[in-house]
A tleap script that builds the chain and sets N, CA, C and O, in Angstrom:
source leaprc.protein.ff14SB
mol = sequence {
  NMET LYS MET THR THR LEU THR ALA ASN GLU
  LEU ARG ALA LEU LEU LYS GLN SER ALA ALA
  PHE LYS ASN ALA GLN ALA ILE LEU ALA ASP
  GLU TRP GLY ALA ARG ALA GLU GLU ASN PRO
  LEU PHE ARG ALA PRO ILE SER VAL ALA ASP
  LEU GLN PHE ALA LYS ASN LEU GLN ALA THR
  GLY VAL SER GLN ARG GLY VAL ASP PHE GLU
  ASP TYR ALA ALA VAL GLN ASP TRP ILE ALA
  ALA ASN ARG GLN PHE LEU THR GLU THR ASP
  LEU ALA TRP LEU GLN ARG PRO PHE CASP
}
set mol.1.N position { -21.812 36.876 4.087 }
set mol.1.CA position { -20.316 36.602 4.546 }
set mol.1.C position { -20.036 34.928 4.579 }
set mol.1.O position { -20.729 34.094 5.161 }
set mol.2.N position { -19.015 34.730 3.911 }
set mol.2.CA position { -18.474 33.158 3.950 }
set mol.2.C position { -17.982 32.876 5.331 }
set mol.2.O position { -17.188 33.635 5.888 }
set mol.3.N position { -18.452 31.779 5.895 }
set mol.3.CA position { -17.804 31.369 7.185 }
set mol.3.C position { -16.754 30.428 7.257 }
set mol.3.O position { -16.991 29.292 6.846 }
set mol.4.N position { -15.459 30.740 7.778 }
set mol.4.CA position { -14.157 30.082 7.506 }
set mol.4.C position { -14.160 29.170 8.733 }
set mol.4.O position { -14.528 29.570 9.837 }
set mol.5.N position { -13.788 28.083 8.523 }
set mol.5.CA position { -13.478 26.888 9.555 }
set mol.5.C position { -12.090 26.355 9.180 }
set mol.5.O position { -11.674 26.366 8.021 }
set mol.6.N position { -11.344 25.850 10.311 }
set mol.6.CA position { -10.174 25.328 10.193 }
set mol.6.C position { -10.464 23.900 9.644 }
set mol.6.O position { -11.494 23.271 9.888 }
set mol.7.N position { -9.337 23.427 8.806 }
set mol.7.CA position { -9.269 22.202 8.396 }
set mol.7.C position { -9.105 21.261 9.584 }
set mol.7.O position { -8.881 21.638 10.734 }
set mol.8.N position { -9.248 19.919 9.161 }
set mol.8.CA position { -8.954 18.867 10.271 }
set mol.8.C position { -7.277 19.133 10.619 }
set mol.8.O position { -6.867 19.289 11.769 }
set mol.9.N position { -6.582 19.148 9.654 }
set mol.9.CA position { -5.101 19.334 9.938 }
set mol.9.C position { -4.830 20.378 10.647 }
set mol.9.O position { -4.155 20.291 11.673 }
set mol.10.N position { -5.394 21.690 10.127 }
set mol.10.CA position { -5.217 22.783 10.981 }
set mol.10.C position { -5.614 22.777 12.425 }
set mol.10.O position { -4.923 23.322 13.285 }
set mol.11.N position { -6.774 22.133 12.690 }
set mol.11.CA position { -7.372 21.998 14.139 }
set mol.11.C position { -6.388 21.182 14.843 }
set mol.11.O position { -5.983 21.540 15.949 }
set mol.12.N position { -5.989 20.153 14.307 }
set mol.12.CA position { -5.012 19.373 14.982 }
set mol.12.C position { -3.728 19.943 15.216 }
set mol.12.O position { -3.130 19.575 16.227 }
set mol.13.N position { -3.174 20.817 14.422 }
set mol.13.CA position { -2.071 21.734 14.324 }
set mol.13.C position { -2.217 22.686 15.686 }
set mol.13.O position { -1.361 22.983 16.519 }
set mol.14.N position { -3.382 22.989 15.611 }
set mol.14.CA position { -3.700 24.276 16.890 }
set mol.14.C position { -3.718 23.636 18.082 }
set mol.14.O position { -3.214 24.185 19.062 }
set mol.15.N position { -4.332 22.317 18.179 }
set mol.15.CA position { -4.439 21.733 19.514 }
set mol.15.C position { -3.220 21.023 19.977 }
set mol.15.O position { -3.147 20.740 21.173 }
set mol.16.N position { -2.332 20.727 19.235 }
set mol.16.CA position { -0.896 19.987 19.358 }
set mol.16.C position { 0.074 21.264 19.311 }
set mol.16.O position { 1.254 21.066 19.598 }
set mol.17.N position { -0.353 22.604 18.957 }
set mol.17.CA position { 0.674 23.516 18.837 }
set mol.17.C position { 1.964 23.141 18.102 }
set mol.17.O position { 3.060 23.285 18.645 }
set mol.18.N position { 1.833 22.693 16.947 }
set mol.18.CA position { 2.816 21.847 16.041 }
set mol.18.C position { 3.559 23.093 15.331 }
set mol.18.O position { 3.301 24.289 15.463 }
set mol.19.N position { 4.484 22.521 14.597 }
set mol.19.CA position { 5.367 23.606 13.947 }
set mol.19.C position { 4.531 24.302 12.813 }
set mol.19.O position { 4.769 25.455 12.455 }
set mol.20.N position { 3.601 23.574 12.308 }
set mol.20.CA position { 2.872 24.495 11.273 }
set mol.20.C position { 1.945 25.535 12.059 }
set mol.20.O position { 1.809 26.617 11.488 }
set mol.21.N position { 1.366 25.393 13.135 }
set mol.21.CA position { 0.686 26.312 14.014 }
set mol.21.C position { 1.739 27.466 14.422 }
set mol.21.O position { 1.423 28.635 14.200 }
set mol.22.N position { 2.996 27.162 15.020 }
set mol.22.CA position { 4.023 27.975 15.313 }
set mol.22.C position { 4.453 28.992 14.141 }
set mol.22.O position { 4.732 30.180 14.302 }
set mol.23.N position { 4.449 28.343 13.041 }
set mol.23.CA position { 4.905 29.222 11.819 }
set mol.23.C position { 3.693 30.330 11.293 }
set mol.23.O position { 3.941 31.395 10.727 }
set mol.24.N position { 2.595 29.911 11.559 }
set mol.24.CA position { 1.321 30.513 11.130 }
set mol.24.C position { 1.067 31.780 12.378 }
set mol.24.O position { 0.515 32.853 12.134 }
set mol.25.N position { 1.520 31.433 13.523 }
set mol.25.CA position { 1.432 32.385 14.775 }
set mol.25.C position { 2.780 33.303 14.388 }
set mol.25.O position { 2.592 34.517 14.462 }
set mol.26.N position { 4.053 32.885 14.003 }
set mol.26.CA position { 5.095 33.627 13.801 }
set mol.26.C position { 4.478 34.870 12.657 }
set mol.26.O position { 4.608 36.073 12.881 }
set mol.27.N position { 3.839 34.342 11.494 }
set mol.27.CA position { 3.593 35.179 10.519 }
set mol.27.C position { 2.572 36.380 11.216 }
set mol.27.O position { 2.771 37.555 10.906 }
set mol.28.N position { 1.679 36.090 11.992 }
set mol.28.CA position { 0.533 36.791 12.605 }
set mol.28.C position { 1.221 37.803 13.418 }
set mol.28.O position { 0.946 38.986 13.218 }
set mol.29.N position { 2.063 37.485 14.289 }
set mol.29.CA position { 2.937 38.184 15.138 }
set mol.29.C position { 3.985 38.942 14.425 }
set mol.29.O position { 4.591 39.839 15.010 }
set mol.30.N position { 4.207 38.670 13.331 }
set mol.30.CA position { 5.355 39.353 12.764 }
set mol.30.C position { 6.681 39.121 13.150 }
set mol.30.O position { 7.486 40.042 13.285 }
set mol.31.N position { 6.992 37.767 13.362 }
set mol.31.CA position { 8.261 37.428 14.159 }
set mol.31.C position { 8.882 36.539 13.324 }
set mol.31.O position { 9.827 35.919 13.812 }
set mol.32.N position { 8.547 36.298 12.038 }
set mol.32.CA position { 9.321 35.359 11.077 }
set mol.32.C position { 10.739 35.950 11.046 }
set mol.32.O position { 11.713 35.211 11.192 }
set mol.33.N position { 10.837 36.975 10.900 }
set mol.33.CA position { 12.321 37.722 10.668 }
set mol.33.C position { 13.053 37.368 12.108 }
set mol.33.O position { 14.157 36.853 11.934 }
set mol.34.N position { 12.701 37.522 13.398 }
set mol.34.CA position { 13.256 37.535 14.633 }
set mol.34.C position { 13.554 36.154 14.719 }
set mol.34.O position { 14.561 35.868 15.367 }
set mol.35.N position { 12.788 35.075 14.121 }
set mol.35.CA position { 13.040 33.472 14.353 }
set mol.35.C position { 14.274 33.521 13.608 }
set mol.35.O position { 15.264 33.123 14.222 }
set mol.36.N position { 14.455 33.958 12.312 }
set mol.36.CA position { 15.570 33.728 11.513 }
set mol.36.C position { 16.766 34.198 12.036 }
set mol.36.O position { 17.776 33.501 11.944 }
set mol.37.N position { 16.795 35.445 12.652 }
set mol.37.CA position { 17.745 35.940 13.478 }
set mol.37.C position { 18.207 35.097 14.756 }
set mol.37.O position { 19.416 34.946 14.935 }
set mol.38.N position { 17.488 34.662 15.457 }
set mol.38.CA position { 17.554 33.749 16.628 }
set mol.38.C position { 18.601 32.536 16.126 }
set mol.38.O position { 19.685 32.242 16.630 }
set mol.39.N position { 18.044 32.030 15.168 }
set mol.39.CA position { 18.416 30.568 14.697 }
set mol.39.C position { 18.899 30.636 13.422 }
set mol.39.O position { 18.064 30.442 12.540 }
set mol.40.N position { 20.316 30.918 12.998 }
set mol.40.CA position { 20.581 31.066 11.628 }
set mol.40.C position { 20.367 29.921 10.664 }
set mol.40.O position { 20.362 30.059 9.440 }
set mol.41.N position { 20.189 28.768 11.314 }
set mol.41.CA position { 19.840 27.534 10.473 }
set mol.41.C position { 18.268 27.576 10.160 }
set mol.41.O position { 17.744 26.720 9.448 }
set mol.42.N position { 17.623 28.527 10.684 }
set mol.42.CA position { 16.213 28.548 10.564 }
set mol.42.C position { 16.128 29.696 9.322 }
set mol.42.O position { 15.843 30.861 9.599 }
set mol.43.N position { 16.374 29.309 8.055 }
set mol.43.CA position { 16.371 30.167 6.854 }
set mol.43.C position { 15.081 29.892 5.974 }
set mol.43.O position { 14.924 30.512 4.922 }
set mol.44.N position { 14.103 28.897 6.443 }
set mol.44.CA position { 13.043 28.337 5.535 }
set mol.44.C position { 12.230 29.592 5.057 }
set mol.44.O position { 12.010 30.435 5.926 }
set mol.45.N position { 11.797 29.808 3.903 }
set mol.45.CA position { 10.869 30.624 3.419 }
set mol.45.C position { 9.606 30.422 3.961 }
set mol.45.O position { 9.398 29.291 4.399 }
set mol.46.N position { 8.614 31.328 4.049 }
set mol.46.CA position { 7.155 31.180 4.249 }
set mol.46.C position { 6.666 30.468 3.277 }
set mol.46.O position { 7.132 30.647 2.152 }
set mol.47.N position { 5.658 29.534 3.473 }
set mol.47.CA position { 5.133 28.710 2.561 }
set mol.47.C position { 3.551 29.290 2.291 }
set mol.47.O position { 2.964 29.970 3.132 }
set mol.48.N position { 3.089 28.991 1.265 }
set mol.48.CA position { 1.686 29.245 1.141 }
set mol.48.C position { 0.614 28.439 2.073 }
set mol.48.O position { -0.524 28.867 2.271 }
set mol.49.N position { 1.080 27.307 2.582 }
set mol.49.CA position { 0.420 26.614 3.544 }
set mol.49.C position { 0.500 27.400 4.907 }
set mol.49.O position { -0.400 27.219 5.728 }
set mol.50.N position { 1.609 28.328 5.207 }
set mol.50.CA position { 1.879 28.760 6.359 }
set mol.50.C position { 0.917 30.007 6.490 }
set mol.50.O position { 0.355 30.342 7.533 }
set mol.51.N position { 0.803 30.718 5.115 }
set mol.51.CA position { 0.001 31.855 5.044 }
set mol.51.C position { -1.469 31.475 5.212 }
set mol.51.O position { -2.207 32.062 6.003 }
set mol.52.N position { -1.907 30.345 4.339 }
set mol.52.CA position { -3.312 30.117 4.621 }
set mol.52.C position { -3.779 29.846 6.051 }
set mol.52.O position { -4.805 30.289 6.567 }
set mol.53.N position { -3.042 29.204 6.502 }
set mol.53.CA position { -3.172 28.579 7.876 }
set mol.53.C position { -3.290 29.973 8.938 }
set mol.53.O position { -4.113 30.022 9.853 }
set mol.54.N position { -2.338 31.044 8.636 }
set mol.54.CA position { -2.380 32.030 9.359 }
set mol.54.C position { -3.751 32.961 8.980 }
set mol.54.O position { -4.301 33.627 9.857 }
set mol.55.N position { -4.177 32.939 7.763 }
set mol.55.CA position { -5.459 33.482 7.457 }
set mol.55.C position { -6.684 33.117 7.856 }
set mol.55.O position { -7.718 33.773 7.987 }
set mol.56.N position { -6.403 31.840 8.054 }
set mol.56.CA position { -7.678 30.983 8.594 }
set mol.56.C position { -7.786 30.822 10.111 }
set mol.56.O position { -8.839 30.447 10.627 }
set mol.57.N position { -6.641 31.122 10.855 }
set mol.57.CA position { -6.588 31.533 12.303 }
set mol.57.C position { -7.371 32.807 12.563 }
set mol.57.O position { -8.151 32.944 13.505 }
set mol.58.N position { -7.105 33.702 11.674 }
set mol.58.CA position { -7.762 34.907 11.789 }
set mol.58.C position { -9.138 35.036 11.445 }
set mol.58.O position { -9.940 35.594 12.194 }
set mol.59.N position { -9.458 34.520 10.295 }
set mol.59.CA position { -10.977 34.389 9.809 }
set mol.59.C position { -11.758 33.672 10.816 }
set mol.59.O position { -12.962 33.909 10.911 }
set mol.60.N position { -11.172 32.795 11.600 }
set mol.60.CA position { -12.134 31.959 12.575 }
set mol.60.C position { -12.141 32.397 13.967 }
set mol.60.O position { -12.734 31.850 14.897 }
set mol.61.N position { -11.298 33.614 14.014 }
set mol.61.CA position { -11.294 34.408 15.470 }
set mol.61.C position { -10.245 33.652 16.448 }
set mol.61.O position { -10.152 33.952 17.639 }
set mol.62.N position { -9.495 32.683 15.857 }
set mol.62.CA position { -8.674 32.058 16.817 }
set mol.62.C position { -7.393 33.123 17.274 }
set mol.62.O position { -6.854 33.217 18.377 }
set mol.63.N position { -7.152 33.782 16.181 }
set mol.63.CA position { -6.061 35.005 16.476 }
set mol.63.C position { -6.713 36.240 15.829 }
set mol.63.O position { -7.357 36.205 14.781 }
set mol.64.N position { -6.445 37.468 16.660 }
set mol.64.CA position { -6.959 38.498 16.136 }
set mol.64.C position { -5.833 39.719 15.709 }
set mol.64.O position { -6.198 40.864 15.444 }
set mol.65.N position { -4.605 39.341 15.692 }
set mol.65.CA position { -3.512 40.139 15.386 }
set mol.65.C position { -3.088 39.693 13.944 }
set mol.65.O position { -3.716 38.836 13.322 }
set mol.66.N position { -2.072 40.278 13.497 }
set mol.66.CA position { -1.509 40.138 12.179 }
set mol.66.C position { -1.955 40.959 10.970 }
set mol.66.O position { -2.791 41.852 11.104 }
set mol.67.N position { -1.491 40.708 9.977 }
set mol.67.CA position { -1.715 41.407 8.540 }
set mol.67.C position { -3.264 41.179 8.408 }
set mol.67.O position { -3.889 40.174 8.748 }
set mol.68.N position { -3.709 42.242 7.884 }
set mol.68.CA position { -5.284 42.040 7.329 }
set mol.68.C position { -5.059 41.459 5.991 }
set mol.68.O position { -4.680 42.220 5.101 }
set mol.69.N position { -5.236 40.256 5.744 }
set mol.69.CA position { -5.035 39.733 4.217 }
set mol.69.C position { -6.054 40.143 3.314 }
set mol.69.O position { -6.010 39.750 2.148 }
set mol.70.N position { -7.226 41.098 3.828 }
set mol.70.CA position { -8.230 41.619 2.902 }
set mol.70.C position { -7.899 42.989 2.454 }
set mol.70.O position { -8.545 43.492 1.534 }
set mol.71.N position { -6.970 43.606 3.019 }
set mol.71.CA position { -6.523 44.751 2.820 }
set mol.71.C position { -5.354 45.114 1.848 }
set mol.71.O position { -4.217 44.805 2.202 }
set mol.72.N position { -5.517 45.658 0.812 }
set mol.72.CA position { -4.406 45.744 -0.226 }
set mol.72.C position { -3.052 46.441 0.278 }
set mol.72.O position { -1.884 46.091 0.112 }
set mol.73.N position { -3.564 47.476 0.906 }
set mol.73.CA position { -2.300 48.305 1.507 }
set mol.73.C position { -1.600 47.641 2.722 }
set mol.73.O position { -0.396 47.737 2.962 }
set mol.74.N position { -2.472 46.984 3.426 }
set mol.74.CA position { -1.607 46.020 4.492 }
set mol.74.C position { -0.918 44.983 4.174 }
set mol.74.O position { 0.006 44.573 4.875 }
set mol.75.N position { -1.280 44.448 3.100 }
set mol.75.CA position { -0.749 43.326 2.181 }
set mol.75.C position { 0.701 43.883 1.656 }
set mol.75.O position { 1.773 43.316 1.866 }
set mol.76.N position { 0.550 44.911 1.046 }
set mol.76.CA position { 1.610 45.231 0.336 }
set mol.76.C position { 2.663 45.798 1.328 }
set mol.76.O position { 3.842 45.791 0.976 }
set mol.77.N position { 2.342 46.250 2.449 }
set mol.77.CA position { 3.263 46.839 3.444 }
set mol.77.C position { 4.046 45.568 4.199 }
set mol.77.O position { 5.243 45.622 4.480 }
set mol.78.N position { 3.218 44.452 4.477 }
set mol.78.CA position { 3.454 43.405 4.982 }
set mol.78.C position { 4.635 42.550 4.047 }
set mol.78.O position { 5.675 42.086 4.515 }
set mol.79.N position { 4.213 42.471 2.656 }
set mol.79.CA position { 5.146 42.006 1.628 }
set mol.79.C position { 6.468 42.714 1.786 }
set mol.79.O position { 7.468 42.048 2.058 }
set mol.80.N position { 6.538 44.008 1.636 }
set mol.80.CA position { 7.625 45.006 1.610 }
set mol.80.C position { 8.507 44.351 3.114 }
set mol.80.O position { 9.728 44.200 3.079 }
set mol.81.N position { 7.882 44.094 4.065 }
set mol.81.CA position { 8.692 44.038 5.193 }
set mol.81.C position { 9.260 42.640 5.270 }
set mol.81.O position { 10.296 42.475 5.913 }
set mol.82.N position { 8.632 41.544 4.628 }
set mol.82.CA position { 8.983 40.181 4.949 }
set mol.82.C position { 9.257 39.770 3.479 }
set mol.82.O position { 9.038 38.586 3.222 }
set mol.83.N position { 9.709 40.574 2.461 }
set mol.83.CA position { 9.924 40.097 1.171 }
set mol.83.C position { 11.240 39.141 1.206 }
set mol.83.O position { 11.314 38.402 0.224 }
set mol.84.N position { 12.155 39.034 2.029 }
set mol.84.CA position { 13.393 38.042 2.077 }
set mol.84.C position { 12.842 36.735 2.279 }
set mol.84.O position { 13.364 35.758 1.741 }
set mol.85.N position { 11.746 36.627 3.071 }
set mol.85.CA position { 11.131 35.352 3.337 }
set mol.85.C position { 10.169 34.598 2.496 }
set mol.85.O position { 9.830 33.442 2.747 }
set mol.86.N position { 9.722 35.325 1.445 }
set mol.86.CA position { 8.583 35.103 0.637 }
set mol.86.C position { 9.065 34.537 -0.739 }
set mol.86.O position { 10.024 35.045 -1.321 }
set mol.87.N position { 8.377 33.479 -1.239 }
set mol.87.CA position { 8.912 33.064 -2.547 }
set mol.87.C position { 7.665 33.694 -3.797 }
set mol.87.O position { 6.642 34.283 -3.446 }
set mol.88.N position { 7.984 33.451 -5.076 }
set mol.88.CA position { 7.254 33.852 -5.973 }
set mol.88.C position { 5.946 33.537 -5.732 }
set mol.88.O position { 5.031 34.355 -5.821 }
set mol.89.N position { 5.781 32.060 -5.345 }
set mol.89.CA position { 4.425 31.304 -5.196 }
set mol.89.C position { 3.580 32.129 -4.137 }
set mol.89.O position { 2.359 32.287 -4.144 }
set mol.90.N position { 4.489 32.614 -3.237 }
set mol.90.CA position { 3.655 33.475 -1.878 }
set mol.90.C position { 3.303 34.504 -2.476 }
set mol.90.O position { 2.111 34.809 -2.431 }
set mol.91.N position { 4.118 35.226 -3.113 }
set mol.91.CA position { 3.724 36.660 -3.579 }
set mol.91.C position { 2.460 36.535 -4.396 }
set mol.91.O position { 1.586 37.386 -4.234 }
set mol.92.N position { 2.283 35.560 -5.252 }
set mol.92.CA position { 1.092 35.383 -6.346 }
set mol.92.C position { -0.053 35.126 -5.179 }
set mol.92.O position { -1.129 35.712 -5.299 }
set mol.93.N position { 0.156 34.330 -4.152 }
set mol.93.CA position { -1.013 33.820 -3.433 }
set mol.93.C position { -1.505 35.074 -2.548 }
set mol.93.O position { -2.683 35.272 -2.251 }
set mol.94.N position { -0.512 35.819 -2.205 }
set mol.94.CA position { -1.017 37.157 -1.451 }
set mol.94.C position { -1.694 37.988 -2.240 }
set mol.94.O position { -2.721 38.494 -1.790 }
set mol.95.N position { -1.253 38.301 -3.593 }
set mol.95.CA position { -1.519 39.325 -4.425 }
set mol.95.C position { -3.003 38.880 -5.262 }
set mol.95.O position { -3.817 39.693 -5.699 }
set mol.96.N position { -3.100 37.533 -5.344 }
set mol.96.CA position { -4.340 37.106 -6.125 }
set mol.96.C position { -5.725 37.591 -5.886 }
set mol.96.O position { -6.533 37.698 -6.808 }
set mol.97.N position { -6.031 37.919 -4.507 }
set mol.97.CA position { -7.488 38.366 -4.285 }
set mol.97.C position { -7.517 40.041 -4.640 }
set mol.97.O position { -8.507 40.760 -4.503 }
set mol.98.N position { -6.432 40.389 -5.036 }
set mol.98.CA position { -6.590 41.952 -5.366 }
set mol.98.C position { -6.413 41.907 -7.122 }
set mol.98.O position { -6.712 42.955 -7.695 }
set mol.99.N position { -6.080 41.081 -7.734 }
set mol.99.CA position { -6.064 40.937 -9.274 }
set mol.99.C position { -7.301 41.240 -9.851 }
set mol.99.O position { -7.446 41.171 -11.072 }
savepdb mol mol.pdb
quit
């Protein structure tokens, strides 16, 4: 099994609780949509960097929650629930492991 570690930037974001970390946490907590509803100005799509950071937080054990990025059905369900916040690049990244 390949061991995953956080990058230097990800570790810094975790320690500082930066916007990148909060984005990743929102993905894992399934709160991206709630953030958009609370703040109509927050309509930013999810980025691949956000998804990768969320996946790395899970893989390193920092977070135990969220979509299982290794499970095809779980990823498809998550895509369906969050489609409005995803770009075509995000979709390709999410589906790439299953191609």
